[in-house]
DSSP file (Angstrom, degrees, kcal/mol; ACC not computed):
  #  RESIDUE AA STRUCTURE BP1 BP2  ACC     N-H-->O    O-->H-N    N-H-->O    O-->H-N    TCO  KAPPA ALPHA  PHI   PSI    X-CA   Y-CA   Z-CA
    1    1 A M              0   0    0      0, 0.0    86,-0.0     0, 0.0     0, 0.0   0.000 360.0 360.0 360.0 140.4   -5.1  246.2  -95.8
    2    2 A T        -     0   0    0      1,-0.1    84,-0.1    85,-0.1    86,-0.1  -0.558 360.0-112.4 -76.8 132.0   -3.3  248.8  -97.9
    3    3 A P        -     0   0    0      0, 0.0     2,-0.3     0, 0.0    84,-0.3  -0.378  41.6-176.7 -63.4 142.7   -1.0  251.2  -96.0
    4    4 A E  B     -A   86   0A   0     82,-2.6    82,-2.6    -2,-0.0     3,-0.1  -0.910  28.7-100.2-135.9 162.7   -2.3  254.8  -95.8
    5    5 A S        -     0   0    0     -2,-0.3     2,-0.3    80,-0.2    77,-0.2  -0.342  56.2 -83.6 -71.1 163.5   -1.2  258.1  -94.5
    6    6 A L        -     0   0    0     75,-2.7    -1,-0.1    78,-0.2    78,-0.1  -0.562  49.5-128.7 -69.7 133.6   -2.6  259.3  -91.2
    7    7 A S     >  -     0   0    0     -2,-0.3     4,-2.7     1,-0.1     5,-0.2  -0.237  26.6 -98.7 -72.9 168.5   -5.9  261.0  -91.8
    8    8 A A  H  > S+     0   0    0      1,-0.2     4,-2.4     2,-0.2     5,-0.2   0.929 125.4  49.2 -56.0 -49.1   -6.8  264.4  -90.5
    9    9 A P  H  > S+     0   0    0      0, 0.0     4,-1.1     0, 0.0    -1,-0.2   0.857 110.9  50.7 -60.8 -33.6   -8.7  262.9  -87.5
   10   10 A E  H  4 S+     0   0    0      2,-0.2     4,-0.4     1,-0.2     3,-0.4   0.926 110.8  48.1 -68.5 -41.4   -5.7  260.6  -86.7
   11   11 A R  H >X S+     0   0    0     -4,-2.7     4,-2.9     1,-0.2     3,-1.7   0.896 107.3  57.0 -62.0 -37.4   -3.3  263.5  -86.8
   12   12 A A  H 3X S+     0   0    0     -4,-2.4     4,-2.4     1,-0.3    -1,-0.2   0.812  95.0  65.3 -65.2 -26.4   -5.7  265.4  -84.5
   13   13 A R  H 3< S+     0   0    0     -4,-1.1    -1,-0.3    -3,-0.4    -2,-0.2   0.715 111.9  36.2 -68.8 -17.0   -5.4  262.6  -82.0
   14   14 A I  H <> S+     0   0    0     -3,-1.7     4,-1.9    -4,-0.4    -2,-0.2   0.802 115.8  53.6 -93.9 -43.5   -1.8  263.6  -81.7
   15   15 A L  H  X S+     0   0    0     -4,-2.9     4,-2.3     1,-0.2    -2,-0.2   0.840 102.3  56.5 -62.6 -37.5   -2.3  267.4  -82.1
   16   16 A A  H  X S+     0   0    0     -4,-2.4     4,-2.1     2,-0.2    -1,-0.2   0.959 111.7  41.3 -64.1 -53.0   -4.8  267.8  -79.3
   17   17 A P  H  > S+     0   0    0      0, 0.0     4,-2.5     0, 0.0    -1,-0.2   0.873 113.6  56.3 -61.5 -34.2   -2.5  266.2  -76.6
   18   18 A A  H  X S+     0   0    0     -4,-1.9     4,-2.3     2,-0.2    -2,-0.2   0.898 106.7  48.3 -65.2 -39.2    0.4  268.2  -78.1
   19   19 A A  H  X S+     0   0    0     -4,-2.3     4,-2.4     2,-0.2    -1,-0.2   0.903 111.7  49.8 -65.8 -41.6   -1.5  271.5  -77.6
   20   20 A A  H  X S+     0   0    0     -4,-2.1     4,-2.4     1,-0.2    -2,-0.2   0.908 111.7  49.1 -63.7 -40.0   -2.4  270.6  -74.0
   21   21 A L  H  X S+     0   0    0     -4,-2.5     4,-2.4     2,-0.2    -2,-0.2   0.898 109.2  51.9 -66.9 -40.1    1.3  269.7  -73.4
   22   22 A F  H  X S+     0   0    0     -4,-2.3     4,-2.0     2,-0.2    -2,-0.2   0.932 109.8  49.5 -59.2 -46.0    2.4  273.0  -74.9
   23   23 A A  H  X S+     0   0    0     -4,-2.4     4,-2.0     1,-0.2    -2,-0.2   0.932 109.9  50.8 -60.6 -45.2    0.0  274.9  -72.7
   24   24 A L  H  X S+     0   0    0     -4,-2.4     4,-2.8     1,-0.2    -1,-0.2   0.895 107.2  55.3 -59.7 -39.0    1.3  273.0  -69.6
   25   25 A G  H  X S+     0   0    0     -4,-2.4     4,-1.5     1,-0.2    -1,-0.2   0.880 106.9  49.6 -59.3 -38.5    4.8  274.0  -70.8
   26   26 A L  H  X S+     0   0    0     -4,-2.0     4,-1.1     2,-0.2    -1,-0.2   0.897 111.2  49.2 -69.9 -38.5    3.8  277.6  -70.7
   27   27 A V  H >X S+     0   0    0     -4,-2.0     4,-1.7     1,-0.2     3,-0.7   0.925 109.7  50.5 -63.1 -44.8    2.4  277.3  -67.3
   28   28 A I  H 3X S+     0   0    0     -4,-2.8     4,-2.8     1,-0.2    -1,-0.2   0.835 102.2  63.6 -61.0 -32.1    5.5  275.5  -66.0
   29   29 A G  H 3X S+     0   0    0     -4,-1.5     4,-2.4     2,-0.2    -1,-0.2   0.854 100.8  51.5 -60.3 -35.5    7.4  278.5  -67.6
   30   30 A L  H <X S+     0   0    0     -4,-1.1     4,-2.7    -3,-0.7    -2,-0.2   0.932 109.0  49.1 -65.1 -46.1    5.6  280.7  -65.0
   31   31 A I  H  X S+     0   0    0     -4,-1.7     4,-2.2     2,-0.2    -2,-0.2   0.901 110.0  52.0 -60.0 -41.3    6.7  278.5  -62.2
   32   32 A F  H  X S+     0   0    0     -4,-2.8     4,-2.6    28,-0.2    -1,-0.2   0.930 110.3  49.3 -56.6 -47.3   10.3  278.6  -63.6
   33   33 A T  H  X S+     0   0    0     -4,-2.4     4,-2.4     1,-0.2    -2,-0.2   0.917 110.6  49.1 -60.4 -43.3   10.1  282.4  -63.6
   34   34 A F  H  X>S+     0   0    0     -4,-2.7     4,-1.2     1,-0.2     5,-0.9   0.876 111.6  48.9 -66.1 -35.8    8.8  282.5  -60.1
   35   35 A E  H  <5S+     0   0    0     -4,-2.2    -1,-0.2    -5,-0.2    -2,-0.2   0.903 111.0  51.7 -67.3 -40.0   11.6  280.1  -58.9
   36   36 A A  H  <5S+     0   0    0     -4,-2.6    -2,-0.2     1,-0.2    -1,-0.2   0.897 116.0  38.7 -66.5 -40.2   14.2  282.3  -60.7
   37   37 A I  H  <5S-     0   0    0     -4,-2.4    -1,-0.2     2,-0.2    -2,-0.2   0.592 109.6-122.1 -88.4  -9.8   13.0  285.6  -59.1
   38   38 A G  T  <5S+     0   0    0     -4,-1.2    13,-0.4    -5,-0.2     2,-0.3   0.494  80.0  47.0  87.8   4.7   12.4  283.9  -55.7
   39   39 A H  S   <S-     0   0    0     -5,-0.9     2,-0.5    -6,-0.2    -2,-0.2  -0.980  86.7 -93.7-163.0 167.9    8.7  284.8  -55.3
   40   40 A V  E     +B   49   0B   0      9,-2.8     9,-3.1    -2,-0.3     2,-0.3  -0.794  52.4 157.0 -90.7 127.8    5.4  284.8  -57.1
   41   41 A A  E     +     0   0B   0     -2,-0.5     2,-0.1     7,-0.2     7,-0.1  -0.916  23.0 165.4-155.9 126.0    4.6  288.1  -58.7
   42   42 A V  E >>  -B   46   0B   0      4,-1.7     4,-2.6    -2,-0.3     3,-1.4  -0.621  44.3-132.5-136.7  74.3    2.4  289.1  -61.6
   43   43 A W  T 34 S+     0   0    0      1,-0.3    -2,-0.1     2,-0.2     0, 0.0  -0.470  81.5  12.9 -69.4 137.2    2.3  292.9  -61.2
   44   44 A P  T 34 S+     0   0    0      0, 0.0    -1,-0.3     0, 0.0    -2,-0.0  -0.954 131.6  48.7 -93.6   7.2   -0.3  294.6  -61.2
   45   45 A L  T <4 S+     0   0    0     -3,-1.4    -2,-0.2     1,-0.3    -4,-0.0   0.892 121.5  20.7 -77.1 -40.5   -2.6  291.5  -60.9
   46   46 A I  E  < S-B   42   0B   0     -4,-2.6    -4,-1.7     3,-0.0    -1,-0.3  -0.995  78.4-132.8-133.5 126.6   -0.9  289.7  -58.0
   47   47 A P  E     -     0   0B   0      0, 0.0     2,-0.1     0, 0.0    -5,-0.1  -0.295  49.8 -71.3 -70.1 164.7    1.4  291.4  -55.5
   48   48 A A  E     -     0   0B   0     -7,-0.1     2,-0.5    -9,-0.1    -7,-0.2  -0.371  54.6-168.3 -60.2 126.5    4.7  289.7  -54.6
   49   49 A L  E     -B   40   0B   0     -9,-3.1    -9,-2.8    -2,-0.1     2,-0.5  -0.979  19.9-130.7-120.9 128.7    4.0  286.5  -52.6
   50   50 A E        +     0   0    0     -2,-0.5     2,-0.3   -11,-0.2   -11,-0.2  -0.662  40.5 159.9 -77.1 127.7    6.8  284.7  -50.8
   51   51 A F        -     0   0    0     -2,-0.5     2,-1.0   -13,-0.4    -2,-0.1  -0.941  39.4-132.9-153.3 127.1    6.5  281.0  -51.6
   52   52 A D        -     0   0    0     -2,-0.3   -17,-0.1   -13,-0.0   -13,-0.1  -0.720  27.4-152.0 -86.0 101.6    9.1  278.3  -51.4
   53   53 A M        -     0   0    0     -2,-1.0     2,-0.1   -19,-0.1    -2,-0.0  -0.499  16.1-118.7 -73.6 135.4    8.9  276.5  -54.7
   54   54 A P  S    S+     0   0    0      0, 0.0    61,-0.1     0, 0.0    -1,-0.1  -0.421  77.4  22.5 -69.1 154.9   10.0  272.8  -54.6
   55   55 A G  S    S-     0   0    0     59,-0.2     2,-0.2    -2,-0.1    58,-0.1  -0.167  92.3 -71.3  84.5-180.0   12.9  271.9  -56.8
   56   56 A T     >  -     0   0    0      1,-0.1     4,-2.1    57,-0.0     5,-0.2  -0.655  36.5-108.7-111.3 169.6   15.7  274.1  -58.2
   57   57 A E  H  > S+     0   0    0     -2,-0.2     4,-2.2     1,-0.2     5,-0.1   0.901 120.2  52.7 -61.7 -40.7   15.7  276.7  -60.9
   58   58 A A  H  > S+     0   0    0      2,-0.2     4,-2.4     1,-0.2    -1,-0.2   0.894 108.1  50.8 -61.8 -41.2   17.6  274.3  -63.2
   59   59 A A  H  > S+     0   0    0      1,-0.2     4,-2.3     2,-0.2    -1,-0.2   0.908 110.8  47.3 -65.4 -40.3   15.0  271.6  -62.7
   60   60 A W  H  X S+     0   0    0     -4,-2.1     4,-2.8     2,-0.2     5,-0.2   0.852 110.4  53.6 -70.6 -34.0   12.2  274.0  -63.5
   61   61 A R  H  X S+     0   0    0     -4,-2.2     4,-2.8     2,-0.2     5,-0.3   0.948 110.6  46.4 -63.6 -47.0   14.1  275.2  -66.6
   62   62 A R  H  X S+     0   0    0     -4,-2.4     4,-2.9     1,-0.2     5,-0.2   0.922 114.1  49.0 -59.9 -43.8   14.5  271.5  -67.8
   63   63 A T  H  X S+     0   0    0     -4,-2.3     4,-2.4    46,-0.2     5,-0.2   0.948 113.5  45.6 -64.1 -48.2   10.8  270.9  -67.1
   64   64 A H  H  X S+     0   0    0     -4,-2.8     4,-2.1   -36,-0.2     5,-0.2   0.962 119.4  39.5 -58.0 -55.5    9.7  274.0  -69.0
   65   65 A L  H  X S+     0   0    0     -4,-2.8     4,-3.1    -5,-0.2     5,-0.2   0.886 114.2  55.0 -65.4 -37.5   11.9  273.4  -72.0
   66   66 A G  H  X S+     0   0    0     -4,-2.9     4,-2.6    -5,-0.3    -1,-0.2   0.915 108.5  47.7 -65.4 -41.5   11.3  269.7  -72.0
   67   67 A A  H  X S+     0   0    0     -4,-2.4     4,-2.1    -5,-0.2    -1,-0.2   0.910 115.3  45.0 -63.3 -42.8    7.5  270.1  -72.1
   68   68 A L  H  X S+     0   0    0     -4,-2.1     4,-2.3    -5,-0.2    -2,-0.2   0.923 114.7  48.5 -67.1 -42.7    7.7  272.6  -74.9
   69   69 A M  H  X S+     0   0    0     -4,-3.1     4,-2.5     1,-0.2    -2,-0.2   0.919 112.2  48.6 -61.4 -44.6   10.2  270.5  -76.8
   70   70 A N  H  X S+     0   0    0     -4,-2.6     4,-2.4    -5,-0.2    -1,-0.2   0.875 110.5  51.3 -63.1 -39.1    8.1  267.4  -76.5
   71   71 A A  H  X S+     0   0    0     -4,-2.1     4,-2.1     2,-0.2    -1,-0.2   0.914 110.5  48.4 -63.7 -42.5    5.0  269.2  -77.6
   72   72 A L  H  X S+     0   0    0     -4,-2.3     4,-2.4     2,-0.2    -2,-0.2   0.893 109.7  53.1 -64.9 -39.2    6.8  270.5  -80.7
   73   73 A A  H  X S+     0   0    0     -4,-2.5     4,-2.6     2,-0.2    -2,-0.2   0.917 107.6  51.1 -60.6 -42.6    8.1  267.0  -81.4
   74   74 A M  H  X S+     0   0    0     -4,-2.4     4,-2.2     1,-0.2    -1,-0.2   0.899 109.5  50.1 -62.5 -39.2    4.6  265.6  -81.2
   75   75 A I  H  X S+     0   0    0     -4,-2.1     4,-2.4     2,-0.2    -1,-0.2   0.907 110.3  50.6 -62.5 -41.3    3.4  268.3  -83.6
   76   76 A A  H  X S+     0   0    0     -4,-2.4     4,-2.7     1,-0.2    -2,-0.2   0.912 111.3  47.4 -61.3 -45.5    6.3  267.3  -86.0
   77   77 A F  H  X S+     0   0    0     -4,-2.6     4,-1.0     2,-0.2    -1,-0.2   0.853 111.4  51.3 -68.7 -33.4    5.4  263.6  -85.8
   78   78 A A  H  < S+     0   0    0     -4,-2.2     4,-0.4    -5,-0.2     3,-0.4   0.928 112.1  46.9 -64.3 -45.5    1.7  264.4  -86.5
   79   79 A T  H >< S+     0   0    0     -4,-2.4     3,-1.5     1,-0.2     4,-0.3   0.908 108.8  53.9 -63.9 -42.3    2.7  266.5  -89.5
   80   80 A A  H >< S+     0   0    0     -4,-2.7     3,-2.1     1,-0.3     4,-0.3   0.778  92.2  76.6 -60.7 -24.8    5.0  263.8  -90.7
   81   81 A G  G >< S+     0   0    0     -4,-1.0   -75,-2.7    -3,-0.4     3,-0.6   0.741  86.1  60.4 -60.3 -23.2    2.0  261.4  -90.5
   82   82 A S  G <  S+     0   0    0     -3,-1.5    -1,-0.3    -4,-0.4    -2,-0.2   0.629 106.2  48.0 -80.3 -12.0    0.6  262.9  -93.7
   83   83 A G  G <  S+     0   0    0     -3,-2.1     2,-0.3    -4,-0.3    -1,-0.2   0.259 102.3  70.1-112.0  12.4    3.7  261.8  -95.7
   84   84 A I    <   -     0   0    0     -3,-0.6     2,-0.5    -4,-0.3    69,-0.2  -0.794  68.5-135.5-122.8 167.5    4.1  258.2  -94.6
   85   85 A R        +     0   0    0     67,-1.5     2,-0.3    -2,-0.3    70,-0.3  -0.989  30.9 159.0-128.5 124.5    2.1  255.0  -95.2
   86   86 A L  B     -A    4   0A   0    -82,-2.6   -82,-2.6    -2,-0.5    -2,-0.0  -0.974  40.7-103.5-138.3 153.9    1.2  252.6  -92.4
   87   87 A G     >  -     0   0    0     -2,-0.3     4,-2.3   -84,-0.3     5,-0.2  -0.200  45.3 -97.2 -66.9 169.5   -1.4  249.9  -91.9
   88   88 A A  H  > S+     0   0    0      1,-0.2     4,-1.6     2,-0.2     5,-0.1   0.907 124.6  43.1 -59.8 -46.1   -4.4  250.6  -89.7
   89   89 A R  H  > S+     0   0    0      1,-0.2     4,-2.3     2,-0.2    -1,-0.2   0.903 113.1  51.9 -68.0 -40.0   -2.9  248.9  -86.6
   90   90 A A  H  > S+     0   0    0      1,-0.2     4,-2.5     2,-0.2    -2,-0.2   0.840 106.9  54.8 -63.8 -34.3    0.6  250.5  -87.2
   91   91 A R  H  X S+     0   0    0     -4,-2.3     4,-2.3     2,-0.2    -1,-0.2   0.901 108.6  47.7 -68.7 -38.2   -1.1  253.9  -87.4
   92   92 A Q  H  X S+     0   0    0     -4,-1.6     4,-2.6     2,-0.2     5,-0.2   0.924 112.4  48.6 -68.6 -42.2   -2.7  253.4  -84.0
   93   93 A V  H  X S+     0   0    0     -4,-2.3     4,-2.8     1,-0.2    -2,-0.2   0.912 111.1  51.8 -58.9 -43.0    0.6  252.3  -82.5
   94   94 A Y  H  X S+     0   0    0     -4,-2.5     4,-2.4     2,-0.2    -2,-0.2   0.925 110.5  47.4 -58.1 -48.4    2.2  255.3  -84.0
   95   95 A I  H  X S+     0   0    0     -4,-2.3     4,-2.1     1,-0.2    -2,-0.2   0.932 115.7  44.5 -61.3 -47.6   -0.4  257.7  -82.5
   96   96 A W  H  X S+     0   0    0     -4,-2.6     4,-2.9     1,-0.2     5,-0.2   0.890 112.4  51.9 -64.0 -40.8   -0.1  256.1  -79.1
   97   97 A S  H  X S+     0   0    0     -4,-2.8     4,-2.6    -5,-0.2     5,-0.2   0.904 109.1  49.4 -63.8 -43.4    3.7  256.0  -79.2
   98   98 A V  H  X S+     0   0    0     -4,-2.4     4,-2.4    -5,-0.2     5,-0.2   0.942 114.7  44.9 -62.5 -46.5    4.0  259.7  -80.1
   99   99 A C  H  X S+     0   0    0     -4,-2.1     4,-2.7    -5,-0.2     5,-0.4   0.933 115.1  46.7 -64.5 -46.9    1.6  260.7  -77.2
  100  100 A I  H  X S+     0   0    0     -4,-2.9     4,-2.7     1,-0.2     5,-0.3   0.898 112.1  50.7 -64.9 -39.6    3.2  258.4  -74.7
  101  101 A T  H  X S+     0   0    0     -4,-2.6     4,-2.3    -5,-0.2     5,-0.3   0.965 114.7  42.7 -62.0 -52.7    6.6  259.5  -75.6
  102  102 A G  H  X S+     0   0    0     -4,-2.4     4,-1.9    -5,-0.2    -2,-0.2   0.948 121.3  38.6 -59.4 -50.7    5.8  263.3  -75.3
  103  103 A W  H  X S+     0   0    0     -4,-2.7     4,-2.9    -5,-0.2     5,-0.3   0.880 114.7  53.7 -71.4 -37.1    3.7  263.1  -72.2
  104  104 A G  H  X S+     0   0    0     -4,-2.7     4,-1.9    -5,-0.4    -2,-0.2   0.922 111.6  45.2 -64.7 -42.9    6.0  260.5  -70.4
  105  105 A N  H  X S+     0   0    0     -4,-2.3     4,-2.1    -5,-0.3    -1,-0.2   0.933 115.2  47.8 -61.7 -46.3    9.1  262.6  -70.9
  106  106 A S  H  X S+     0   0    0     -4,-1.9     4,-2.2    -5,-0.3    -2,-0.2   0.913 112.2  47.6 -66.6 -43.2    7.4  265.7  -69.8
  107  107 A L  H  X S+     0   0    0     -4,-2.9     4,-2.8     2,-0.2    -1,-0.2   0.848 108.3  57.0 -65.9 -32.8    5.8  264.1  -66.7
  108  108 A G  H  X S+     0   0    0     -4,-1.9     4,-2.4    -5,-0.3    -2,-0.2   0.942 108.1  46.7 -58.5 -47.5    9.2  262.7  -65.9
  109  109 A F  H  X S+     0   0    0     -4,-2.1     4,-2.3     2,-0.2    -2,-0.2   0.906 112.5  51.3 -58.6 -43.5   10.7  266.2  -65.9
  110  110 A L  H  X S+     0   0    0     -4,-2.2     4,-2.7     2,-0.2     5,-0.2   0.925 109.8  47.7 -63.6 -47.5    7.8  267.4  -63.8
  111  111 A V  H  X S+     0   0    0     -4,-2.8     4,-2.3     1,-0.2     6,-0.3   0.915 111.4  53.2 -60.8 -42.5    8.2  264.7  -61.2
  112  112 A G  H  X>S+     0   0    0     -4,-2.4     4,-1.5    -5,-0.2     5,-0.9   0.912 111.9  43.5 -55.4 -46.5   11.9  265.4  -61.1
  113  113 A A  H  <5S+     0   0    0     -4,-2.3    -2,-0.2   -54,-0.2    -1,-0.2   0.911 116.0  47.3 -70.8 -40.0   11.3  269.1  -60.4
  114  114 A L  H  <5S+     0   0    0     -4,-2.7   -59,-0.2     1,-0.2    -2,-0.2   0.863 126.1  26.8 -70.6 -35.9    8.6  268.6  -57.8
  115  115 A F  H  <5S-     0   0    0     -4,-2.3    -1,-0.2    -5,-0.2    -2,-0.2   0.392 101.4-118.0-113.6   2.8   10.4  266.0  -55.8
  116  116 A G  T  <5S+     0   0    0     -4,-1.5     2,-0.3     1,-0.2    -3,-0.2   0.875  70.3 128.8  65.8  38.0   14.1  266.7  -56.5
  117  117 A V      < -     0   0    0     -5,-0.9    -1,-0.2    -6,-0.3    -2,-0.1  -0.832  48.0-158.6-121.4 161.8   14.8  263.3  -58.2
  118  118 A R        -     0   0    0     -2,-0.3    -6,-0.1     3,-0.1    -1,-0.1   0.674  23.2-141.3-111.9 -24.9   16.4  262.5  -61.5
  119  119 A G        +     0   0    0      2,-0.2    16,-0.1     4,-0.1     3,-0.1   0.812  53.5 139.1  67.5  31.9   15.1  259.0  -62.3
  120  120 A L  S    S+     0   0    0      1,-0.2     2,-0.3    15,-0.0    -1,-0.1   0.713  73.5  14.9 -79.8 -20.6   18.5  257.9  -63.7
  121  121 A A  S    S-     0   0    0      2,-0.1     2,-0.3     7,-0.1    -1,-0.2  -0.985  89.9 -99.0-149.9 151.1   18.2  254.5  -62.0
  122  122 A F  S    S+     0   0    0     -2,-0.3     2,-0.3    10,-0.1     7,-0.1  -0.557  73.6  88.5 -74.6 130.7   15.4  252.6  -60.4
  123  123 A G        +     0   0    0     -2,-0.3     6,-0.3     2,-0.3     5,-0.1  -0.903  58.2   3.8 159.0 172.3   15.4  252.9  -56.7
  124  124 A A  S    S+     0   0    0     -2,-0.3     2,-0.2     4,-0.1     0, 0.0  -0.132  90.7  54.4 -61.5 151.1   14.3  254.7  -53.6
  125  125 A P  S >> S-     0   0    0      0, 0.0     4,-1.6     0, 0.0     3,-1.3   0.625  80.8-129.3 -75.3 171.8   12.6  257.1  -53.0
  126  126 A W  H 3> S+     0   0    0      1,-0.3     4,-2.4     2,-0.2     5,-0.1   0.786 107.8  60.3 -59.9 -28.9    9.4  255.9  -54.8
  127  127 A T  H 3> S+     0   0    0      2,-0.2     4,-2.3     1,-0.2    -1,-0.3   0.845 103.1  52.6 -66.9 -33.3    9.2  259.3  -56.7
  128  128 A N  H <> S+     0   0    0     -3,-1.3     4,-2.6     2,-0.2    -2,-0.2   0.889 109.4  48.1 -67.4 -42.2   12.6  258.5  -58.2
  129  129 A S  H  X S+     0   0    0     -4,-1.6     4,-2.8    -6,-0.3    -2,-0.2   0.903 111.6  50.5 -65.6 -41.5   11.4  255.1  -59.4
  130  130 A L  H  X S+     0   0    0     -4,-2.4     4,-2.4     2,-0.2    -2,-0.2   0.934 110.9  48.5 -59.8 -44.6    8.3  256.7  -60.8
  131  131 A N  H  X S+     0   0    0     -4,-2.3     4,-2.3     1,-0.2    -2,-0.2   0.926 111.2  50.4 -59.7 -46.8   10.5  259.2  -62.6
  132  132 A Y  H  X S+     0   0    0     -4,-2.6     4,-2.5     1,-0.2    -2,-0.2   0.928 111.0  48.7 -56.9 -48.6   12.7  256.4  -63.9
  133  133 A L  H  X S+     0   0    0     -4,-2.8     4,-2.6     2,-0.2     5,-0.3   0.869 108.7  52.9 -64.7 -37.8    9.6  254.4  -65.2
  134  134 A L  H  X S+     0   0    0     -4,-2.4     4,-2.1     1,-0.2    -1,-0.2   0.942 113.7  42.9 -60.2 -48.0    8.2  257.5  -66.9
  135  135 A F  H  X S+     0   0    0     -4,-2.3     4,-2.3     2,-0.2    -2,-0.2   0.864 113.2  53.2 -66.6 -36.3   11.5  258.0  -68.8
  136  136 A L  H  X S+     0   0    0     -4,-2.5     4,-2.5     2,-0.2    -2,-0.2   0.955 111.1  44.5 -65.9 -49.3   11.9  254.3  -69.5
  137  137 A V  H  X S+     0   0    0     -4,-2.6     4,-2.5     1,-0.2     5,-0.2   0.908 114.1  51.2 -61.7 -41.9    8.4  254.0  -71.1
  138  138 A A  H  X S+     0   0    0     -4,-2.1     4,-1.8    -5,-0.3    -1,-0.2   0.891 109.9  49.3 -61.7 -41.0    9.0  257.2  -73.0
  139  139 A A  H  X S+     0   0    0     -4,-2.3     4,-1.7     2,-0.2    -2,-0.2   0.908 112.0  48.3 -65.9 -44.4   12.3  256.0  -74.3
  140  140 A L  H  X S+     0   0    0     -4,-2.5     4,-1.8     1,-0.2    -2,-0.2   0.925 113.1  46.4 -60.8 -46.9   10.8  252.7  -75.4
  141  141 A T  H  X S+     0   0    0     -4,-2.5     4,-2.8     1,-0.2     5,-0.2   0.809 106.0  61.0 -70.5 -28.7    7.9  254.3  -77.2
  142  142 A A  H  X S+     0   0    0     -4,-1.8     4,-2.3    -5,-0.2    -1,-0.2   0.914 105.0  47.9 -63.2 -39.8   10.3  256.8  -78.8
  143  143 A F  H  X S+     0   0    0     -4,-1.7     4,-2.5     2,-0.2    -2,-0.2   0.911 111.3  51.3 -60.7 -43.2   12.1  253.9  -80.5
  144  144 A V  H  X S+     0   0    0     -4,-1.8     4,-2.6     1,-0.2    -2,-0.2   0.952 112.5  44.5 -60.8 -50.0    8.7  252.5  -81.6
  145  145 A Q  H  X S+     0   0    0     -4,-2.8     4,-2.4     1,-0.2    -1,-0.2   0.891 113.0  51.4 -64.9 -37.2    7.6  255.8  -83.2
  146  146 A A  H  X S+     0   0    0     -4,-2.3     4,-2.3    -5,-0.2    -1,-0.2   0.917 112.0  47.0 -64.0 -42.6   10.9  256.3  -84.8
  147  147 A W  H  X S+     0   0    0     -4,-2.5     4,-2.8     2,-0.2    -2,-0.2   0.903 112.6  48.7 -62.6 -43.8   10.8  252.8  -86.4
  148  148 A L  H  X S+     0   0    0     -4,-2.6     4,-3.0     2,-0.2    -2,-0.2   0.885 109.9  52.5 -67.7 -38.0    7.2  253.3  -87.6
  149  149 A L  H  X S+     0   0    0     -4,-2.4     4,-2.4     2,-0.2    -1,-0.2   0.926 112.1  46.6 -60.3 -44.5    8.2  256.7  -89.1
  150  150 A W  H  X S+     0   0    0     -4,-2.3     4,-2.3     2,-0.2    -2,-0.2   0.947 114.3  46.0 -62.1 -48.3   11.0  255.0  -90.9
  151  151 A Q  H  X S+     0   0    0     -4,-2.8     4,-2.5     1,-0.2    -2,-0.2   0.920 113.7  49.8 -60.5 -44.2    8.8  252.1  -92.1
  152  152 A G  H  X S+     0   0    0     -4,-3.0     4,-2.1     1,-0.2   -67,-1.5   0.874 110.6  49.5 -64.5 -36.9    6.1  254.5  -93.1
  153  153 A A  H  X S+     0   0    0     -4,-2.4     4,-2.5   -69,-0.2    -1,-0.2   0.889 111.0  49.3 -68.8 -39.0    8.5  256.7  -95.1
  154  154 A R  H  X S+     0   0    0     -4,-2.3     4,-2.5     2,-0.2    -2,-0.2   0.899 111.4  49.9 -67.6 -38.1    9.9  253.6  -96.9
  155  155 A A  H  X S+     0   0    0     -4,-2.5     4,-2.5   -70,-0.3    -2,-0.2   0.903 111.8  48.6 -64.5 -39.0    6.4  252.5  -97.7
  156  156 A Q  H  X S+     0   0    0     -4,-2.1     4,-1.9     2,-0.2     6,-0.3   0.913 112.5  47.5 -65.2 -42.7    5.6  255.9  -99.1
  157  157 A R  H  X>S+     0   0    0     -4,-2.5     5,-1.5     1,-0.2     4,-0.7   0.899 113.4  47.9 -66.3 -39.6    8.8  256.0 -101.1
  158  158 A H  H  <5S+     0   0    0     -4,-2.5     3,-0.4     1,-0.2    -2,-0.2   0.896 111.6  50.9 -66.5 -40.7    8.1  252.5 -102.5
  159  159 A A  H  <5S+     0   0    0     -4,-2.5    -2,-0.2     1,-0.2    -1,-0.2   0.837 116.0  40.9 -68.1 -33.0    4.4  253.5 -103.3
  160  160 A T  H  <5S-     0   0    0     -4,-1.9    -1,-0.2    -5,-0.2    -2,-0.2   0.475 108.0-123.7 -96.3  -2.8    5.5  256.6 -105.2
  161  161 A G  T  <5       0   0    0     -4,-0.7    -3,-0.2    -3,-0.4    -4,-0.1   0.669 360.0 360.0  72.3  15.3    8.5  255.0 -106.9
  162  162 A A      <       0   0    0     -5,-1.5    -4,-0.2    -6,-0.3    -5,-0.1   0.489 360.0 360.0 -78.9 360.0   10.9  257.5 -105.6
């Protein structure tokens, strides 16, 4: 089968989850704000409510920025899909790798903020191991998507004689 660029529907399979992740990042930004000011407040809609947020301000900052950054990276990889050439199976692996990387990293940050774990090594408590596995899978798929982007760019360059 001849390698092709990602079609608009294939790029949309990355863009839709990226949009959802971006929206989640915005919601997490509210949680970060509430943690920073020490209470929940959306004046004049909601009066100040005392609520002990799990995690630290730094963890919520990482989670907020991590979700937004991963969503933007997914958008960039979707956009790049129109300029590369991959076979049908490689395009599907590329799509899945981009989505798993973005969401896996973001969920890892979220688990870390909610449970006060970092996931830097596998081990107790179970939430730390979950965090570790989310980051591990995201790291592995990040290498896959980067390699496929490189291969697709080389195929595009070869096809156009550049």
